[in-house]
C-alpha positions as CSV (number, residue, x, y, z in Angstrom):
1,M,80.9,92.3,76.0
2,K,83.7,90.1,77.2
3,K,86.1,91.9,74.9
4,Y,85.1,95.2,76.3
5,L,85.5,94.0,79.9
6,A,88.9,92.4,79.2
7,A,90.2,95.5,77.4
8,N,89.2,97.8,80.3
9,I,90.1,95.6,83.3
10,L,92.8,98.0,84.5
11,V,90.2,100.8,84.7
12,Y,88.0,98.7,86.9
13,V,90.9,97.7,89.1
14,G,91.7,101.4,89.4
15,F,88.2,102.1,90.5
16,I,88.3,99.5,93.2
17,I,91.8,100.5,94.5
18,G,90.9,104.2,94.3
19,A,87.7,103.7,96.2
20,A,89.5,101.7,98.9
21,A,92.2,104.4,99.1
22,G,89.6,107.2,99.3
23,F,87.8,105.5,102.1
24,L,91.0,104.7,104.0
25,Y,92.1,108.3,103.6
26,W,88.8,109.5,105.1
27,K,89.1,107.0,107.9
28,F,92.7,107.7,109.0
29,V,93.4,111.2,107.8
30,G,90.1,112.9,107.1
31,C,88.9,116.2,108.3
32,S,87.7,116.4,111.9
33,N,85.8,119.7,111.8
34,G,83.8,119.0,108.6
35,T,85.0,122.0,106.6
36,C,87.0,120.0,104.1
37,L,84.8,119.3,101.1
38,I,86.2,116.0,100.0
39,T,87.5,114.4,103.2
40,S,84.7,115.3,105.6
41,N,82.3,112.8,104.1
42,P,83.1,109.1,103.5
43,Y,80.9,108.8,100.5
44,I,82.4,111.8,98.7
45,S,86.0,110.7,99.5
46,T,85.3,107.1,98.3
47,V,83.7,108.3,95.0
48,Y,86.5,110.8,94.5
49,G,89.1,108.1,95.1
50,A,87.4,105.7,92.7
51,V,87.3,108.3,89.9
52,M,90.9,109.3,90.4
53,G,92.0,105.6,90.5
54,G,90.1,104.9,87.3
55,L,91.6,107.9,85.6
56,V,95.2,107.0,86.7
57,F,94.8,103.3,85.7
58,S,93.3,104.3,82.4
59,L,96.6,105.9,81.5
60,V,98.2,102.5,81.6
61,K,97.4,100.8,78.3
62,K,98.8,97.7,76.7
63,G,100.6,98.9,73.6
64,K,101.1,96.9,70.4
65,K,104.5,95.3,70.0
66,G,106.5,96.9,67.2
67,N,105.3,100.2,66.1
């Protein structure tokens, strides 16, 4: 279990950073009239940010040295 967590730590960091970014985007930019699907609800924007952060950070992987 520890190996799995250590191998995927960047994905979890991406989830946390993405969730914070999604919430802050809703808080400061957002959609005032409620017609925007993602940014009108803080829960949706936070989950969307977490998923996007996890996906972006999952692209960064430690490669083996050499070949």
